[in-house]
ROTORGU-145327 format. One record per residue (C-alpha): x, y, z. Coordinates in Angstrom, 1 decimal, padded with zeros to 4 digits, m for minus. Layout:
<pts>
px;py;pz
X;Y;Z
...
</pts>
This chain:
<pts>
px;py;pz
028.9;023.0;116.2
030.3;019.4;116.7
033.5;019.1;118.8
035.5;017.2;116.2
038.3;019.3;115.0
038.0;020.5;111.4
041.5;021.8;110.7
045.0;021.6;112.0
047.1;024.8;112.1
050.8;024.8;111.3
051.7;026.8;114.5
050.0;027.9;117.6
051.5;031.4;117.3
051.9;033.9;114.5
055.7;034.6;114.5
056.6;038.0;113.0
060.2;038.5;112.1
060.2;042.2;113.0
062.0;045.0;111.3
061.5;048.8;111.4
059.8;050.7;108.6
058.8;047.8;106.3
056.1;045.2;105.9
056.8;042.0;107.9
055.1;038.8;106.9
054.3;035.4;108.4
052.6;032.4;106.7
050.1;030.2;108.4
049.0;026.9;106.9
045.6;025.2;107.6
045.2;021.5;106.9
041.7;020.0;106.6
040.8;017.0;108.7
037.6;016.4;106.8
037.6;013.5;104.4
034.6;014.4;102.3
033.5;018.0;102.8
035.3;021.3;102.1
036.1;023.5;105.0
035.5;027.3;104.9
037.7;029.6;107.0
037.7;033.2;107.9
040.5;035.1;109.7
040.0;038.1;112.0
042.5;040.2;114.0
042.2;042.2;117.2
044.5;044.8;115.6
043.2;045.7;112.2
045.1;049.0;112.3
048.4;047.0;112.4
047.7;043.8;110.4
046.4;042.7;107.0
045.4;039.1;106.2
045.7;037.7;102.6
043.3;036.1;101.8
041.0;036.8;104.8
038.6;033.9;103.7
038.9;030.7;101.8
038.0;027.1;101.2
040.1;024.0;102.0
039.4;020.9;099.9
038.9;017.7;101.8
042.2;016.4;103.4
044.1;019.3;101.7
045.8;022.4;102.9
045.5;026.2;102.3
047.6;029.1;103.6
047.1;032.7;104.4
049.6;035.4;105.0
049.7;037.8;108.0
051.2;041.2;107.1
052.4;043.6;109.7
052.1;047.2;108.3
055.4;049.3;108.5
056.0;050.3;112.1
058.1;053.3;113.3
058.8;051.9;116.7
059.6;048.4;118.1
056.8;046.6;119.9
056.2;047.8;123.4
056.5;044.2;124.6
058.1;041.2;123.0
058.5;038.5;122.1
054.8;037.7;122.9
052.4;040.5;122.3
049.8;041.0;125.1
047.2;042.6;122.8
047.6;041.3;119.3
045.7;038.1;118.4
044.1;036.3;115.5
040.8;034.4;115.4
040.3;031.7;112.7
036.7;030.7;112.2
036.0;027.4;110.4
032.9;025.5;109.3
031.9;022.6;107.1
030.9;024.0;103.7
029.3;021.3;101.6
027.3;023.8;099.6
030.4;025.6;098.3
032.5;024.6;095.3
036.3;025.1;095.8
036.7;026.1;092.2
034.1;028.9;091.9
033.4;030.3;095.3
034.2;034.1;095.8
035.7;035.4;099.0
032.8;037.9;099.5
030.2;035.1;099.5
032.2;033.1;102.1
032.4;036.2;104.3
028.7;036.8;104.3
027.9;033.1;104.7
029.8;033.0;108.0
027.5;035.6;109.5
024.7;033.0;109.9
026.7;029.9;110.7
028.0;028.2;113.9
031.7;028.0;113.7
034.7;026.1;115.2
037.2;028.8;116.3
041.0;028.7;116.7
042.9;031.5;118.5
046.5;032.4;117.6
048.7;034.7;119.7
051.3;037.0;118.1
055.1;036.7;118.8
057.6;039.2;117.5
061.1;037.8;116.9
064.1;038.4;114.7
067.7;039.8;114.9
066.5;043.5;115.2
064.6;042.8;118.4
067.3;040.6;119.8
069.8;043.5;119.4
067.2;045.9;120.8
066.9;043.6;123.9
070.6;043.2;124.3
071.2;047.0;124.0
068.6;047.6;126.7
070.2;044.9;129.0
066.9;043.0;129.0
068.1;039.5;129.6
064.6;038.0;130.1
063.4;039.4;126.7
066.5;038.2;125.0
066.2;034.7;126.5
062.5;034.4;125.6
063.1;035.6;122.1
065.9;033.0;121.6
063.7;030.3;123.1
061.1;031.0;120.4
063.5;031.4;117.6
066.6;029.2;118.3
068.2;030.0;115.0
068.3;033.8;115.5
071.8;033.7;117.1
073.4;030.7;115.3
072.6;032.0;111.8
074.1;035.4;112.3
076.9;036.5;110.0
080.3;036.8;111.7
080.2;040.6;111.5
076.7;040.8;113.0
077.7;038.4;115.8
080.8;040.5;116.5
078.7;043.6;116.7
076.1;042.0;119.0
078.8;040.6;121.3
080.2;044.2;121.6
076.8;045.5;122.6
076.4;042.7;125.2
079.9;043.0;126.7
078.7;045.2;129.6
076.7;042.2;131.0
078.4;038.9;131.7
075.0;037.3;132.0
074.0;038.5;128.5
077.3;037.4;127.0
076.9;033.9;128.5
073.3;033.7;127.2
074.3;034.6;123.6
077.3;032.2;123.6
075.2;029.3;125.0
072.7;030.0;122.2
075.4;029.5;119.6
076.8;033.0;119.0
080.1;032.7;117.1
082.5;035.6;116.5
086.2;036.2;115.9
086.5;037.8;119.4
084.8;034.8;121.0
087.1;032.4;119.1
090.2;034.3;120.4
088.8;034.1;124.0
088.3;030.4;123.7
091.8;029.9;122.2
093.3;031.9;125.1
091.4;029.9;127.6
092.6;026.7;126.1
096.2;027.9;126.1
095.9;028.9;129.7
094.4;025.6;130.8
097.3;023.8;129.0
099.9;025.9;130.8
098.4;025.2;134.2
098.0;021.5;133.4
101.7;021.3;132.6
102.5;022.6;136.1
100.1;020.1;137.6
097.8;022.8;138.9
094.2;022.1;139.5
091.5;024.7;139.2
091.8;025.2;143.0
095.6;025.9;142.6
094.7;028.6;140.0
092.0;030.1;142.1
094.3;030.3;145.1
097.2;031.8;143.2
095.1;034.5;141.6
092.8;035.3;144.6
089.6;034.1;142.9
087.6;033.6;146.0
084.2;033.0;144.3
085.7;030.4;141.9
087.4;028.7;144.8
084.2;028.4;146.8
082.4;027.0;143.8
085.1;024.4;143.1
085.2;023.3;146.8
081.4;023.0;146.9
081.5;020.9;143.7
084.6;018.7;144.5
084.8;018.7;148.3
087.9;019.6;150.4
090.1;016.7;149.3
091.7;018.6;146.3
092.8;021.4;148.6
095.8;019.3;149.5
096.7;018.1;146.0
100.4;018.8;145.1
101.6;020.3;141.9
104.5;019.1;139.6
106.8;021.9;140.7
108.1;020.7;144.1
104.8;019.1;145.2
103.4;022.4;146.4
099.8;022.7;147.7
097.4;025.5;147.0
098.0;026.9;150.5
101.6;027.4;149.5
100.5;029.5;146.6
098.4;031.8;148.8
101.0;032.0;151.6
103.9;032.6;149.2
101.9;035.5;147.6
101.4;037.0;151.1
097.6;036.6;150.5
096.5;036.1;154.1
092.7;036.2;153.5
093.0;033.5;150.8
095.3;031.3;153.1
092.7;031.7;155.9
089.9;030.8;153.5
091.7;027.7;152.4
092.3;026.5;156.0
088.7;027.2;157.0
087.6;025.0;154.0
089.8;022.1;155.3
093.3;022.6;153.8
096.3;021.4;155.8
097.5;024.5;157.7
101.0;023.2;158.5
102.5;024.2;155.1
101.0;027.7;155.4
102.4;028.2;158.9
105.9;027.1;157.8
105.9;029.6;155.0
104.8;032.4;157.3
107.6;031.5;159.7
110.1;031.6;156.8
108.8;035.0;155.8
109.1;036.3;159.3
112.7;035.1;159.5
113.5;036.9;156.3
111.9;040.1;157.5
113.9;039.9;160.8
117.1;039.3;158.9
116.4;042.4;156.7
115.7;044.5;159.8
118.9;043.5;161.5
121.1;044.3;158.5
</pts>
């Protein structure tokens, strides 16, 4: 069989929007690249116990298109692996068919004709997607499966109804990584809107005080956040002063009596003098209380 491609396929994968207990369908379109001769095609599957193909054979007129439908029979369990199935595949056999008429040829005659013909073959893998499987992955805490599913079906999150999104976010709430994945993919819910609003209000309040992110991290003992900010911004912002008396982040830690945070700030390059002064004041107060 010559190497010149005979058809172009609409997708390199068969994407099945999976749901339990019902038939799931996917359409595949073949476009003829032959200018003068009809193209015969025949579709086979590695899993005939699971899939039907309609029609399994056909003819494509020159420079025209034809479609077939893949039908997944009702399943009682989710796929063992998804999104990509390791075992389910489809083979599309194609051949030039000058002897056939596109108007009168019967599928049975095409099927038997292929038995004695060299063919040009295309292989399609199967991918299972859809909101049911996304929820299944989220409930199982399988971040990799959820990420791969979203990668192959970008609309699966963004197109969810608010109630569905709210429910999915509730299922994902045990894993910050899963929540971040869903939100980055476009998940929208009333709960997420409230969180975003609260975050904005909090940022506005700190900005009015002249607090940087480092001030906030120091005041609330957020060591991981502090380390990330210093790595990103350098040590210079450690000595920035706020709008309330020109206080530095070391003042926040020391005035809270948070010695580990104060030591961490100094080790990162913050000016230690303000911290030592506050410690001295605290000692004087404690001595005065003891003497009364």
